[in-house]
All heavy atoms as a GROMACS GRO file, in nm:
protein
  595
    1MET      N    1   8.652   7.674  10.414
    1MET     CA    2   8.731   7.787  10.369
    1MET      C    3   8.738   7.891  10.481
    1MET      O    4   8.641   7.917  10.551
    1MET     CB    5   8.669   7.848  10.244
    1MET     CG    6   8.662   7.754  10.123
    1MET     SD    7   8.822   7.698  10.062
    1MET     CE    8   8.811   7.524  10.093
    2ASP      N    9   8.854   7.949  10.492
    2ASP     CA   10   8.879   8.046  10.597
    2ASP      C   11   8.805   8.177  10.566
    2ASP      O   12   8.824   8.236  10.458
    2ASP     CB   13   9.030   8.073  10.608
    2ASP     CG   14   9.061   8.170  10.718
    2ASP    OD1   15   9.058   8.127  10.836
    2ASP    OD2   16   9.088   8.288  10.689
    3PRO      N   17   8.720   8.224  10.657
    3PRO     CA   18   8.642   8.345  10.629
    3PRO      C   19   8.728   8.471  10.612
    3PRO      O   20   8.694   8.558  10.531
    3PRO     CB   21   8.548   8.358  10.748
    3PRO     CG   22   8.595   8.262  10.851
    3PRO     CD   23   8.685   8.163  10.784
    4THR      N   24   8.839   8.481  10.684
    4THR     CA   25   8.926   8.598  10.670
    4THR      C   26   8.992   8.600  10.533
    4THR      O   27   8.992   8.703  10.464
    4THR     CB   28   9.032   8.600  10.781
    4THR    OG1   29   8.966   8.605  10.908
    4THR    CG2   30   9.125   8.720  10.766
    5LEU      N   31   9.046   8.486  10.492
    5LEU     CA   32   9.107   8.479  10.358
    5LEU      C   33   9.002   8.504  10.250
    5LEU      O   34   9.029   8.572  10.151
    5LEU     CB   35   9.174   8.344  10.336
    5LEU     CG   36   9.298   8.315  10.418
    5LEU    CD1   37   9.348   8.173  10.388
    5LEU    CD2   38   9.406   8.416  10.392
    6GLY      N   39   8.885   8.448  10.269
    6GLY     CA   40   8.777   8.469  10.172
    6GLY      C   41   8.739   8.616  10.161
    6GLY      O   42   8.720   8.669  10.051
    7ALA      N   43   8.731   8.684  10.275
    7ALA     CA   44   8.699   8.827  10.275
    7ALA      C   45   8.809   8.907  10.206
    7ALA      O   46   8.780   9.003  10.133
    7ALA     CB   47   8.677   8.876  10.418
    8ASP      N   48   8.934   8.868  10.227
    8ASP     CA   49   9.044   8.937  10.160
    8ASP      C   50   9.037   8.917  10.008
    8ASP      O   51   9.063   9.010   9.931
    8ASP     CB   52   9.179   8.888  10.212
    8ASP     CG   53   9.208   8.938  10.353
    8ASP    OD1   54   9.147   9.038  10.396
    8ASP    OD2   55   9.290   8.875  10.421
    9LEU      N   56   9.002   8.796   9.963
    9LEU     CA   57   8.986   8.773   9.819
    9LEU      C   58   8.871   8.855   9.763
    9LEU      O   59   8.880   8.911   9.654
    9LEU     CB   60   8.965   8.624   9.790
    9LEU     CG   61   9.088   8.536   9.802
    9LEU    CD1   62   9.049   8.389   9.789
    9LEU    CD2   63   9.192   8.572   9.696
   10GLU      N   64   8.761   8.861   9.837
   10GLU     CA   65   8.647   8.941   9.792
   10GLU      C   66   8.684   9.089   9.782
   10GLU      O   67   8.647   9.156   9.685
   10GLU     CB   68   8.529   8.922   9.886
   10GLU     CG   69   8.468   8.783   9.875
   10GLU     CD   70   8.357   8.758   9.976
   10GLU    OE1   71   8.326   8.850  10.057
   10GLU    OE2   72   8.301   8.648   9.974
   11ALA      N   73   8.756   9.139   9.881
   11ALA     CA   74   8.800   9.279   9.877
   11ALA      C   75   8.893   9.302   9.759
   11ALA      O   76   8.885   9.405   9.690
   11ALA     CB   77   8.869   9.317  10.008
   12GLY      N   78   8.982   9.207   9.733
   12GLY     CA   79   9.071   9.217   9.618
   12GLY      C   80   8.995   9.217   9.487
   12GLY      O   81   9.025   9.295   9.396
   13ALA      N   82   8.895   9.131   9.478
   13ALA     CA   83   8.813   9.125   9.356
   13ALA      C   84   8.740   9.257   9.334
   13ALA      O   85   8.732   9.307   9.221
   13ALA     CB   86   8.714   9.010   9.364
   14GLU      N   87   8.686   9.313   9.442
   14GLU     CA   88   8.614   9.440   9.428
   14GLU      C   89   8.709   9.553   9.390
   14GLU      O   90   8.674   9.640   9.310
   14GLU     CB   91   8.540   9.473   9.558
   14GLU     CG   92   8.450   9.593   9.550
   14GLU     CD   93   8.337   9.579   9.447
   14GLU    OE1   94   8.294   9.466   9.415
   14GLU    OE2   95   8.292   9.685   9.398
   15ALA      N   96   8.831   9.551   9.443
   15ALA     CA   97   8.928   9.656   9.410
   15ALA      C   98   8.973   9.646   9.265
   15ALA      O   99   8.990   9.749   9.198
   15ALA     CB  100   9.049   9.645   9.502
   16VAL      N  101   8.991   9.525   9.215
   16VAL     CA  102   9.043   9.505   9.080
   16VAL      C  103   8.933   9.511   8.975
   16VAL      O  104   8.952   9.563   8.865
   16VAL     CB  105   9.117   9.369   9.072
   16VAL    CG1  106   9.155   9.334   8.930
   16VAL    CG2  107   9.241   9.372   9.160
   17SER      N  108   8.818   9.457   9.008
   17SER     CA  109   8.710   9.444   8.910
   17SER      C  110   8.576   9.474   8.976
   17SER      O  111   8.495   9.383   8.999
   17SER     CB  112   8.713   9.302   8.852
   17SER     OG  113   8.632   9.291   8.741
   18PRO      N  114   8.550   9.600   9.008
   18PRO     CA  115   8.430   9.637   9.084
   18PRO      C  116   8.301   9.583   9.023
   18PRO      O  117   8.275   9.600   8.904
   18PRO     CB  118   8.431   9.790   9.083
   18PRO     CG  119   8.572   9.827   9.054
   18PRO     CD  120   8.628   9.717   8.969
   19SER      N  121   8.224   9.513   9.106
   19SER     CA  122   8.092   9.459   9.071
   19SER      C  123   8.094   9.359   8.956
   19SER      O  124   7.990   9.328   8.900
   19SER     CB  125   7.995   9.572   9.039
   19SER     OG  126   7.981   9.659   9.149
   20LYS      N  127   8.211   9.307   8.920
   20LYS     CA  128   8.219   9.210   8.810
   20LYS      C  129   8.267   9.074   8.859
   20LYS      O  130   8.328   8.998   8.786
   20LYS     CB  131   8.313   9.261   8.700
   20LYS     CG  132   8.261   9.385   8.631
   20LYS     CD  133   8.352   9.427   8.520
   20LYS     CE  134   8.298   9.552   8.452
   20LYS     NZ  135   8.387   9.599   8.346
   21TRP      N  136   8.240   9.041   8.984
   21TRP     CA  137   8.282   8.915   9.045
   21TRP      C  138   8.168   8.863   9.131
   21TRP      O  139   8.069   8.932   9.154
   21TRP     CB  140   8.408   8.936   9.129
   21TRP     CG  141   8.386   9.031   9.242
   21TRP    CD1  142   8.394   9.168   9.238
   21TRP    CD2  143   8.346   8.997   9.375
   21TRP    NE1  144   8.363   9.221   9.359
   21TRP    CE2  145   8.333   9.117   9.446
   21TRP    CE3  146   8.320   8.878   9.441
   21TRP    CZ2  147   8.295   9.122   9.580
   21TRP    CZ3  148   8.283   8.882   9.574
   21TRP    CH2  149   8.271   9.003   9.641
   22ARG      N  150   8.181   8.740   9.176
   22ARG     CA  151   8.082   8.685   9.267
   22ARG      C  152   8.146   8.580   9.357
   22ARG      O  153   8.246   8.519   9.322
   22ARG     CB  154   7.963   8.625   9.194
   22ARG     CG  155   7.999   8.507   9.108
   22ARG     CD  156   7.877   8.455   9.038
   22ARG     NE  157   7.916   8.353   8.941
   22ARG     CZ  158   7.833   8.272   8.883
   22ARG    NH1  159   7.706   8.280   8.910
   22ARG    NH2  160   7.876   8.183   8.798
   23THR      N  161   8.085   8.561   9.472
   23THR     CA  162   8.127   8.457   9.563
   23THR      C  163   8.072   8.325   9.511
   23THR      O  164   7.956   8.317   9.473
   23THR     CB  165   8.073   8.485   9.705
   23THR    OG1  166   8.125   8.610   9.748
   23THR    CG2  167   8.115   8.376   9.802
   24MET      N  168   8.157   8.224   9.507
   24MET     CA  169   8.115   8.093   9.457
   24MET      C  170   8.147   7.986   9.561
   24MET      O  171   8.263   7.946   9.573
   24MET     CB  172   8.187   8.060   9.326
   24MET     CG  173   8.145   8.145   9.210
   24MET     SD  174   8.232   8.098   9.058
   24MET     CE  175   8.198   7.925   9.047
   25PRO      N  176   8.049   7.942   9.635
   25PRO     CA  177   8.076   7.831   9.725
   25PRO      C  178   8.107   7.706   9.643
   25PRO      O  179   8.047   7.684   9.538
   25PRO     CB  180   7.947   7.815   9.805
   25PRO     CG  181   7.842   7.879   9.721
   25PRO     CD  182   7.911   7.985   9.638
   26SER      N  183   8.202   7.629   9.688
   26SER     CA  184   8.241   7.508   9.614
   26SER      C  185   8.212   7.386   9.699
   26SER      O  186   8.257   7.377   9.813
   26SER     CB  187   8.389   7.513   9.577
   26SER     OG  188   8.427   7.392   9.516
   27GLY      N  189   8.140   7.292   9.643
   27GLY     CA  190   8.113   7.167   9.712
   27GLY      C  191   8.210   7.057   9.672
   27GLY      O  192   8.205   6.946   9.723
   28ALA      N  193   8.298   7.089   9.578
   28ALA     CA  194   8.393   6.989   9.530
   28ALA      C  195   8.500   6.962   9.635
   28ALA      O  196   8.531   7.047   9.718
   28ALA     CB  197   8.458   7.038   9.401
   29LEU      N  198   8.556   6.844   9.632
   29LEU     CA  199   8.663   6.809   9.726
   29LEU      C  200   8.798   6.842   9.664
   29LEU      O  201   8.871   6.756   9.617
   29LEU     CB  202   8.655   6.661   9.763
   29LEU     CG  203   8.534   6.625   9.849
   29LEU    CD1  204   8.530   6.475   9.873
   29LEU    CD2  205   8.537   6.699   9.982
   30HIS      N  206   8.830   6.970   9.664
   30HIS     CA  207   8.958   7.017   9.613
   30HIS      C  208   9.070   6.980   9.710
   30HIS      O  209   9.045   6.946   9.825
   30HIS     CB  210   8.955   7.169   9.595
   30HIS     CG  211   8.864   7.214   9.488
   30HIS    ND1  212   8.902   7.222   9.356
   30HIS    CD2  213   8.734   7.254   9.491
   30HIS    CE1  214   8.801   7.264   9.284
   30HIS    NE2  215   8.698   7.283   9.363
   31ASP      N  216   9.193   6.988   9.664
   31ASP     CA  217   9.307   6.966   9.752
   31ASP      C  218   9.301   7.059   9.873
   31ASP      O  219   9.350   7.025   9.981
   31ASP     CB  220   9.438   6.989   9.677
   31ASP     CG  221   9.464   6.886   9.570
   31ASP    OD1  222   9.399   6.779   9.573
   31ASP    OD2  223   9.548   6.911   9.482
   32ALA      N  224   9.238   7.173   9.855
   32ALA     CA  225   9.227   7.269   9.965
   32ALA      C  226   9.155   7.208  10.085
   32ALA      O  227   9.182   7.245  10.199
   32ALA     CB  228   9.153   7.394   9.918
   33THR      N  229   9.067   7.114  10.062
   33THR     CA  230   8.996   7.048  10.172
   33THR      C  231   9.095   6.980  10.265
   33THR      O  232   9.082   6.986  10.387
   33THR     CB  233   8.897   6.944  10.115
   33THR    OG1  234   8.810   7.008  10.024
   33THR    CG2  235   8.817   6.880  10.225
   34HIS      N  236   9.196   6.917  10.209
   34HIS     CA  237   9.295   6.847  10.290
   34HIS      C  238   9.393   6.944  10.354
   34HIS      O  239   9.433   6.926  10.470
   34HIS     CB  240   9.370   6.745  10.204
   34HIS     CG  241   9.278   6.647  10.139
   34HIS    ND1  242   9.210   6.550  10.210
   34HIS    CD2  243   9.238   6.634  10.010
   34HIS    CE1  244   9.135   6.479  10.128
   34HIS    NE2  245   9.150   6.529  10.006
   35VAL      N  246   9.432   7.047  10.282
   35VAL     CA  247   9.525   7.147  10.334
   35VAL      C  248   9.460   7.224  10.450
   35VAL      O  249   9.529   7.265  10.544
   35VAL     CB  250   9.572   7.243  10.222
   35VAL    CG1  251   9.659   7.354  10.277
   35VAL    CG2  252   9.644   7.165  10.114
   36ALA      N  253   9.328   7.241  10.445
   36ALA     CA  254   9.256   7.318  10.547
   36ALA      C  255   9.272   7.256  10.686
   36ALA      O  256   9.253   7.324  10.786
   36ALA     CB  257   9.109   7.329  10.511
   37ARG      N  258   9.308   7.130  10.694
   37ARG     CA  259   9.332   7.067  10.824
   37ARG      C  260   9.461   7.120  10.888
   37ARG      O  261   9.479   7.108  11.009
   37ARG     CB  262   9.343   6.916  10.807
   37ARG     CG  263   9.217   6.852  10.758
   37ARG     CD  264   9.235   6.704  10.736
   37ARG     NE  265   9.119   6.652  10.666
   37ARG     CZ  266   9.121   6.545  10.591
   37ARG    NH1  267   9.232   6.474  10.578
   37ARG    NH2  268   9.012   6.504  10.530
   38LEU      N  269   9.547   7.178  10.806
   38LEU     CA  270   9.678   7.223  10.853
   38LEU      C  271   9.693   7.374  10.861
   38LEU      O  272   9.774   7.424  10.939
   38LEU     CB  273   9.787   7.168  10.760
   38LEU     CG  274   9.789   7.016  10.740
   38LEU    CD1  275   9.887   6.978  10.631
   38LEU    CD2  276   9.823   6.949  10.872
   39MET      N  277   9.619   7.445  10.776
   39MET     CA  278   9.634   7.590  10.769
   39MET      C  279   9.509   7.652  10.707
   39MET      O  280   9.431   7.582  10.642
   39MET     CB  281   9.757   7.628  10.686
   39MET     CG  282   9.747   7.580  10.543
   39MET     SD  283   9.885   7.616  10.430
   39MET     CE  284  10.024   7.625  10.531
   40PRO      N  285   9.490   7.781  10.723
   40PRO     CA  286   9.376   7.848  10.660
   40PRO      C  287   9.388   7.843  10.508
   40PRO      O  288   9.497   7.858  10.454
   40PRO     CB  289   9.385   7.992  10.710
   40PRO     CG  290   9.480   7.990  10.825
   40PRO     CD  291   9.569   7.872  10.805
   41VAL      N  292   9.276   7.821  10.440
   41VAL     CA  293   9.275   7.816  10.294
   41VAL      C  294   9.155   7.894  10.240
   41VAL      O  295   9.056   7.914  10.308
   41VAL     CB  296   9.272   7.672  10.238
   41VAL    CG1  297   9.393   7.594  10.281
   41VAL    CG2  298   9.145   7.600  10.280
   42ALA      N  299   9.169   7.935  10.116
   42ALA     CA  300   9.059   7.994  10.039
   42ALA      C  301   9.088   7.964   9.893
   42ALA      O  302   9.201   7.930   9.857
   42ALA     CB  303   9.049   8.144  10.063
   43MET      N  304   8.988   7.974   9.809
   43MET     CA  305   9.008   7.946   9.667
   43MET      C  306   8.963   8.066   9.584
   43MET      O  307   8.866   8.132   9.615
   43MET     CB  308   8.930   7.822   9.625
   43MET     CG  309   8.983   7.696   9.689
   43MET     SD  310   8.917   7.543   9.619
   43MET     CE  311   8.743   7.559   9.647
   44LEU      N  312   9.038   8.089   9.478
   44LEU     CA  313   9.008   8.194   9.381
   44LEU      C  314   8.988   8.126   9.247
   44LEU      O  315   9.078   8.060   9.197
   44LEU     CB  316   9.124   8.293   9.375
   44LEU     CG  317   9.117   8.402   9.269
   44LEU    CD1  318   8.998   8.494   9.295
   44LEU    CD2  319   9.247   8.481   9.267
   45PHE      N  320   8.869   8.139   9.192
   45PHE     CA  321   8.839   8.080   9.062
   45PHE      C  322   8.856   8.184   8.953
   45PHE      O  323   8.819   8.300   8.970
   45PHE     CB  324   8.695   8.027   9.058
   45PHE     CG  325   8.672   7.911   9.150
   45PHE    CD1  326   8.623   7.931   9.278
   45PHE    CD2  327   8.697   7.782   9.108
   45PHE    CE1  328   8.601   7.825   9.364
   45PHE    CE2  329   8.676   7.674   9.192
   45PHE     CZ  330   8.628   7.697   9.321
   46VAL      N  331   8.912   8.145   8.841
   46VAL     CA  332   8.927   8.230   8.725
   46VAL      C  333   8.843   8.170   8.613
   46VAL      O  334   8.841   8.048   8.594
   46VAL     CB  335   9.076   8.240   8.682
   46VAL    CG1  336   9.091   8.320   8.554
   46VAL    CG2  337   9.159   8.301   8.793
   47ARG      N  338   8.773   8.256   8.541
   47ARG     CA  339   8.683   8.211   8.435
   47ARG      C  340   8.755   8.126   8.330
   47ARG      O  341   8.863   8.161   8.283
   47ARG     CB  342   8.621   8.335   8.369
   47ARG     CG  343   8.531   8.306   8.254
   47ARG     CD  344   8.463   8.429   8.201
   47ARG     NE  345   8.556   8.540   8.182
   47ARG     CZ  346   8.518   8.663   8.154
   47ARG    NH1  347   8.389   8.690   8.143
   47ARG    NH2  348   8.605   8.759   8.137
   48SER      N  349   8.695   8.013   8.297
   48SER     CA  350   8.747   7.926   8.192
   48SER      C  351   8.676   7.957   8.060
   48SER      O  352   8.556   7.988   8.059
   48SER     CB  353   8.722   7.778   8.226
   48SER     OG  354   8.792   7.742   8.341
   49ILE      N  355   8.748   7.944   7.952
   49ILE     CA  356   8.689   7.964   7.819
   49ILE      C  357   8.579   7.860   7.799
   49ILE      O  358   8.600   7.741   7.819
   49ILE     CB  359   8.796   7.956   7.709
   49ILE    CG1  360   8.896   8.072   7.725
   49ILE    CG2  361   8.732   7.958   7.570
   49ILE    CD1  362   9.017   8.064   7.633
   50ASN      N  363   8.461   7.906   7.762
   50ASN     CA  364   8.343   7.822   7.740
   50ASN      C  365   8.302   7.743   7.863
   50ASN      O  366   8.230   7.643   7.853
   50ASN     CB  367   8.364   7.727   7.621
   50ASN     CG  368   8.381   7.801   7.491
   50ASN    OD1  369   8.315   7.902   7.466
   50ASN    ND2  370   8.471   7.754   7.407
   51GLY      N  371   8.347   7.783   7.981
   51GLY     CA  372   8.307   7.717   8.104
   51GLY      C  373   8.365   7.577   8.122
   51GLY      O  374   8.323   7.503   8.210
   52ILE      N  375   8.461   7.541   8.041
   52ILE     CA  376   8.521   7.407   8.048
   52ILE      C  377   8.624   7.405   8.160
   52ILE      O  378   8.716   7.486   8.162
   52ILE     CB  379   8.586   7.369   7.913
   52ILE    CG1  380   8.480   7.364   7.804
   52ILE    CG2  381   8.660   7.236   7.924
   52ILE    CD1  382   8.537   7.351   7.664
   53SER      N  383   8.608   7.312   8.254
   53SER     CA  384   8.704   7.303   8.364
   53SER      C  385   8.728   7.159   8.405
   53SER      O  386   8.647   7.071   8.376
   53SER     CB  387   8.656   7.386   8.484
   53SER     OG  388   8.536   7.333   8.534
   54ASN      N  389   8.840   7.140   8.472
   54ASN     CA  390   8.879   7.010   8.525
   54ASN      C  391   8.901   6.903   8.419
   54ASN      O  392   8.880   6.785   8.443
   54ASN     CB  393   8.778   6.961   8.629
   54ASN     CG  394   8.769   7.054   8.748
   54ASN    OD1  395   8.871   7.100   8.798
   54ASN    ND2  396   8.649   7.084   8.792
   55VAL      N  397   8.942   6.946   8.301
   55VAL     CA  398   8.980   6.854   8.193
   55VAL      C  399   9.102   6.913   8.122
   55VAL      O  400   9.132   7.031   8.135
   55VAL     CB  401   8.865   6.831   8.090
   55VAL    CG1  402   8.747   6.762   8.155
   55VAL    CG2  403   8.820   6.962   8.029
   56PHE      N  404   9.173   6.831   8.046
   56PHE     CA  405   9.294   6.878   7.980
   56PHE      C  406   9.268   6.990   7.880
   56PHE      O  407   9.357   7.071   7.852
   56PHE     CB  408   9.366   6.762   7.911
   56PHE     CG  409   9.435   6.672   8.009
   56PHE    CD1  410   9.390   6.543   8.031
   56PHE    CD2  411   9.546   6.717   8.081
   56PHE    CE1  412   9.454   6.461   8.122
   56PHE    CE2  413   9.609   6.635   8.172
   56PHE     CZ  414   9.563   6.506   8.194
   57SER      N  415   9.147   6.999   7.826
   57SER     CA  416   9.118   7.104   7.729
   57SER      C  417   9.082   7.237   7.796
   57SER      O  418   9.056   7.335   7.728
   57SER     CB  419   9.006   7.060   7.634
   57SER     OG  420   8.888   7.032   7.707
   58GLU      N  421   9.083   7.241   7.929
   58GLU     CA  422   9.054   7.365   7.999
   58GLU      C  423   9.156   7.472   7.959
   58GLU      O  424   9.274   7.446   7.945
   58GLU     CB  425   9.061   7.343   8.150
   58GLU     CG  426   9.038   7.468   8.231
   58GLU     CD  427   9.040   7.443   8.381
   58GLU    OE1  428   9.072   7.331   8.424
   58GLU    OE2  429   9.011   7.538   8.454
   59ASP      N  430   9.107   7.594   7.939
   59ASP     CA  431   9.194   7.704   7.902
   59ASP      C  432   9.134   7.833   7.956
   59ASP      O  433   9.015   7.839   7.985
   59ASP     CB  434   9.209   7.711   7.750
   59ASP     CG  435   9.330   7.793   7.705
   59ASP    OD1  436   9.410   7.834   7.791
   59ASP    OD2  437   9.342   7.816   7.584
   60MET      N  438   9.218   7.933   7.971
   60MET     CA  439   9.174   8.063   8.019
   60MET      C  440   9.233   8.172   7.932
   60MET      O  441   9.343   8.157   7.881
   60MET     CB  442   9.217   8.083   8.163
   60MET     CG  443   9.130   8.009   8.262
   60MET     SD  444   9.222   7.973   8.410
   60MET     CE  445   9.233   7.796   8.390
   61ASP      N  446   9.158   8.278   7.917
   61ASP     CA  447   9.206   8.394   7.845
   61ASP      C  448   9.316   8.460   7.930
   61ASP      O  449   9.304   8.469   8.052
   61ASP     CB  450   9.091   8.491   7.823
   61ASP     CG  451   9.131   8.610   7.740
   61ASP    OD1  452   9.177   8.710   7.799
   61ASP    OD2  453   9.118   8.602   7.616
   62GLU      N  454   9.423   8.503   7.865
   62GLU     CA  455   9.534   8.563   7.938
   62GLU      C  456   9.490   8.682   8.022
   62GLU      O  457   9.539   8.701   8.134
   62GLU     CB  458   9.644   8.604   7.840
   62GLU     CG  459   9.770   8.649   7.909
   62GLU     CD  460   9.885   8.675   7.813
   62GLU    OE1  461   9.902   8.599   7.717
   62GLU    OE2  462   9.956   8.773   7.836
   63ALA      N  463   9.400   8.761   7.971
   63ALA     CA  464   9.352   8.878   8.046
   63ALA      C  465   9.282   8.834   8.175
   63ALA      O  466   9.297   8.900   8.279
   63ALA     CB  467   9.258   8.961   7.960
   64ASP      N  468   9.207   8.723   8.171
   64ASP     CA  469   9.142   8.673   8.291
   64ASP      C  470   9.244   8.622   8.392
   64ASP      O  471   9.228   8.638   8.513
   64ASP     CB  472   9.043   8.562   8.256
   64ASP     CG  473   8.921   8.614   8.180
   64ASP    OD1  474   8.886   8.732   8.199
   64ASP    OD2  475   8.863   8.536   8.104
   65LEU      N  476   9.350   8.558   8.342
   65LEU     CA  477   9.457   8.512   8.431
   65LEU      C  478   9.525   8.631   8.500
   65LEU      O  479   9.553   8.626   8.620
   65LEU     CB  480   9.560   8.430   8.354
   65LEU     CG  481   9.514   8.292   8.312
   65LEU    CD1  482   9.618   8.227   8.221
   65LEU    CD2  483   9.488   8.204   8.432
   66VAL      N  484   9.551   8.736   8.424
   66VAL     CA  485   9.614   8.856   8.482
   66VAL      C  486   9.522   8.916   8.588
   66VAL      O  487   9.567   8.952   8.696
   66VAL     CB  488   9.648   8.958   8.371
   66VAL    CG1  489   9.688   9.092   8.430
   66VAL    CG2  490   9.758   8.902   8.282
   67THR      N  491   9.394   8.923   8.560
   67THR     CA  492   9.299   8.976   8.658
   67THR      C  493   9.301   8.891   8.784
   67THR      O  494   9.303   8.944   8.896
   67THR     CB  495   9.157   8.981   8.599
   67THR    OG1  496   9.156   9.069   8.487
   67THR    CG2  497   9.055   9.028   8.701
   68GLY      N  498   9.303   8.759   8.768
   68GLY     CA  499   9.310   8.671   8.884
   68GLY      C  500   9.435   8.695   8.967
   68GLY      O  501   9.430   8.697   9.090
   69LEU      N  502   9.548   8.714   8.900
   69LEU     CA  503   9.672   8.743   8.972
   69LEU      C  504   9.666   8.877   9.043
   69LEU      O  505   9.718   8.892   9.154
   69LEU     CB  506   9.790   8.739   8.875
   69LEU     CG  507   9.828   8.600   8.826
   69LEU    CD1  508   9.930   8.610   8.713
   69LEU    CD2  509   9.882   8.515   8.939
   70GLU      N  510   9.603   8.975   8.981
   70GLU     CA  511   9.588   9.106   9.045
   70GLU      C  512   9.499   9.095   9.169
   70GLU      O  513   9.527   9.157   9.272
   70GLU     CB  514   9.531   9.207   8.946
   70GLU     CG  515   9.629   9.244   8.837
   70GLU     CD  516   9.568   9.330   8.728
   70GLU    OE1  517   9.443   9.338   8.718
   70GLU    OE2  518   9.645   9.388   8.650
   71VAL      N  519   9.393   9.016   9.160
   71VAL     CA  520   9.306   8.993   9.276
   71VAL      C  521   9.385   8.925   9.388
   71VAL      O  522   9.379   8.966   9.504
   71VAL     CB  523   9.182   8.910   9.237
   71VAL    CG1  524   9.104   8.863   9.360
   71VAL    CG2  525   9.091   8.989   9.144
   72LEU      N  526   9.461   8.822   9.353
   72LEU     CA  527   9.541   8.751   9.452
   72LEU      C  528   9.644   8.844   9.516
   72LEU      O  529   9.662   8.843   9.639
   72LEU     CB  530   9.610   8.632   9.386
   72LEU     CG  531   9.693   8.543   9.478
   72LEU    CD1  532   9.608   8.485   9.591
   72LEU    CD2  533   9.758   8.432   9.397
   73ALA      N  534   9.710   8.926   9.436
   73ALA     CA  535   9.809   9.021   9.490
   73ALA      C  536   9.743   9.119   9.585
   73ALA      O  537   9.798   9.151   9.692
   73ALA     CB  538   9.880   9.094   9.375
   74SER      N  539   9.626   9.168   9.550
   74SER     CA  540   9.554   9.261   9.637
   74SER      C  541   9.516   9.194   9.768
   74SER      O  542   9.531   9.253   9.876
   74SER     CB  543   9.429   9.313   9.565
   74SER     OG  544   9.357   9.402   9.647
   75ALA      N  545   9.470   9.070   9.760
   75ALA     CA  546   9.432   8.997   9.882
   75ALA      C  547   9.554   8.973   9.972
   75ALA      O  548   9.546   8.987  10.094
   75ALA     CB  549   9.366   8.864   9.845
   76MET      N  550   9.666   8.939   9.911
   76MET     CA  551   9.788   8.915   9.990
   76MET      C  552   9.837   9.044  10.055
   76MET      O  553   9.885   9.043  10.169
   76MET     CB  554   9.897   8.853   9.904
   76MET     CG  555   9.865   8.713   9.853
   76MET     SD  556   9.827   8.593   9.984
   76MET     CE  557   9.649   8.591   9.982
   77ALA      N  558   9.821   9.156   9.986
   77ALA     CA  559   9.859   9.285  10.043
   77ALA      C  560   9.772   9.314  10.166
   77ALA      O  561   9.822   9.370  10.266
   77ALA     CB  562   9.845   9.396   9.939
   78GLN      N  563   9.644   9.277  10.160
   78GLN     CA  564   9.555   9.295  10.275
   78GLN      C  565   9.605   9.213  10.395
   78GLN      O  566   9.600   9.260  10.508
   78GLN     CB  567   9.412   9.249  10.241
   78GLN     CG  568   9.340   9.341  10.148
   78GLN     CD  569   9.292   9.465  10.220
   78GLN    OE1  570   9.369   9.535  10.286
   78GLN    NE2  571   9.166   9.496  10.208
   79LEU      N  572   9.652   9.092  10.369
   79LEU     CA  573   9.702   9.007  10.478
   79LEU      C  574   9.824   9.066  10.546
   79LEU      O  575   9.844   9.048  10.665
   79LEU     CB  576   9.738   8.868  10.423
   79LEU     CG  577   9.624   8.774  10.396
   79LEU    CD1  578   9.674   8.646  10.329
   79LEU    CD2  579   9.548   8.740  10.522
   80LEU      N  580   9.905   9.139  10.469
   80LEU     CA  581  10.026   9.197  10.524
   80LEU      C  582  10.000   9.323  10.606
   80LEU      O  583  10.087   9.369  10.680
   80LEU     CB  584  10.126   9.229  10.413
   80LEU     CG  585  10.178   9.105  10.336
   80LEU    CD1  586  10.264   9.148  10.220
   80LEU    CD2  587  10.253   9.012  10.430
   81ASN      N  588   9.882   9.381  10.590
   81ASN     CA  589   9.847   9.503  10.666
   81ASN      C  590   9.790   9.472  10.800
   81ASN      O  591   9.736   9.384  10.835
   81ASN     CB  592   9.751   9.591  10.587
   81ASN     CG  593   9.819   9.652  10.466
   81ASN    OD1  594   9.939   9.676  10.469
   81ASN    ND2  595   9.745   9.675  10.361
   0.00000   0.00000   0.00000
């Protein structure tokens, strides 16, 4: 994962949701692993209801999705500066 993009996501998370986020290293082989050979990548995880992920029953609360989008928007704004 690209450290600059990761730092921008962390700054976005802190701006949107102060002290209510954490850095999560991922050991999984996400598609991002393959894309990273071509361009910088980072991942933003959004809380799943009951912690269920990577299955068809995975779901997220709409408010958490909005927060994730706000974090992403903040990080992208940092990249443009």
